[in-house]
N, C-alpha and C positions, 0 to 999 in steps of 0.2 A: 765269234760271239753268236749265240743262238738268237734268232728273231722270235719275238713273242707269237704265240698261236692266238689268233684273234677270232672272236665270233664275228659274223657278218653284222652290219648295222641293223639289219632286220631282226636277227636273232636277239641282239642286245636290246633293241626297242621292245620286242615281245616280252623279254625277261623283265624289263622295267615296268611294263604294264601289269604283268602278273604280281610284281612286288607292290605296285600301287593298289591293286584290288585287295591284296592280302592285308595291307597296312591301313587302308582307308577307314575301316570301322573304328580304329583307335585314334585317328588323327583328324577326321572330319566330323562336323556336326551331323546330327540325324537329318536335318533339313538338306544339307549339302549332299548326303548320300542318297536321299530320296530324289533330289533334283537330278543327280547324275544318273541313277538307275532308270528314272523315268524317261530321260531324253538321250541316253547314250547310243541307242540303236540308230536314231535318225540324225542326231546332232553331235555325237561324240567325236573327238579327234585325238589322235596320238601323233605328235609331230616330232621328228628327230632332226637334230642339227649338230653343228660343232658346238662344243661347250663355250659359253660366253664368259666374259671377264668376271662376272659376279661370283663365280665359284671360288675365287681366291680367298674370299671372306670365310668360307666354310671348310676348305680343304687345305691342308698344310704343305702339300707338295705341288710341284709344277704339273699341270695337266697337259699331257701331250694330246693334241687334237685327234691324231689318228688312233689313239688307244682308248678314247672315251667317246660316249655319245651323250648328248643332252636330249632329254625327252620331256615334252610338255604334254600333260593330260588335261583335257578340258572339254567344254561344250561350246558350240557356236549357237547362241540363242539370240534371236532378233538381230542378226548380223553383228553381234558383239561376242567376243570371246570371253568365256568364263573359265579361268584357269583354276584347277584344283591342286596341281602339283607340278613341280619342276624337278626332274630327276637326272642325276649324273650317274652313269653306269659305265663300268669298265668293259671293254671288249676283250681284254686279256683273259683267256681261258684259265691260265695258271695263277692269276691274281685277281680273284673276284672282288669287286668293290661296288657299292651303291650308296648314294646319299640322296635323300628325298627332302626337298624344301616344300612344306605344305603351305599353300597360298590362301587357303580359306579355312574357316572353322577354328581360328586361333584366338577367338575372343575369350 
């Protein structure tokens, strides 16, 4: 059996951030985009981790922790995290997959 060819966690995280930037104008309010753009240099963060349990509600198959990365994109403002998106991205080079849950601007 061939093992999957995987992107590094860093590569997958960078891809997730690129997807976030590309999709943000269609999924966040203008206020949120202004807030993010104004503060991302000094207060922005991109945090990667193992996917948490919440993805079961969005994805119909089992998520193997070593094949996926969960990425949070946000700002740390006044010692409080303002999350804009939670992203599940595949590290498998041959099976690209990405799902974004937008956490703001959904009014």
